[in-house]
Residue, then its C-alpha position, 0 to 999 in steps of 0.5 A: m500500500s505504501r509503495l502505491v502511495i509513493l508511486v502516485l506521489l512520484v507521478l504527480v510530482v513529475g507531471w507537475w514539473l513537466q507542466r511547468r517546463i512546457a509552460r515556460l517554453r511556450q512563453p515568448g522570450a523564454p530562454q531556449a534550450p542549449g543546442g535548440s533553434r536559435g533566433k537571429a543575433p541582434a544587428p551590430q550597431d555603429m559605435v562612436v567616441c565621446a568627444h569629451c571623455g573618450v568613452h565608446l557608445p552606440s551611435a543611437d545613444a549618443w548626443i550629437q552636436d556640430r558633428l561630434s558625439y557625446c555620451c551625455e548632455e553634460h559632456r555635450r554642454l561642456g564640449p570637446k576636451a581641451s588637449 
């Protein structure tokens, strides 16, 4: 009798675990299993250098003034670093 109870509990636990696993895989943006089908890699972005501090950042995130790129509004306001 006790073996039957343990077997039923084991089947219920495995079923619960499989149900959660399948639900996670069906969610959009869920991590894929290793070796599974992989989506396309994100497109590379052009990088620019801040004219004030020299940090590299994606051009989409840069502040542009007078054809120079800056990493933040403060550096744009201060202008290019004096040599």
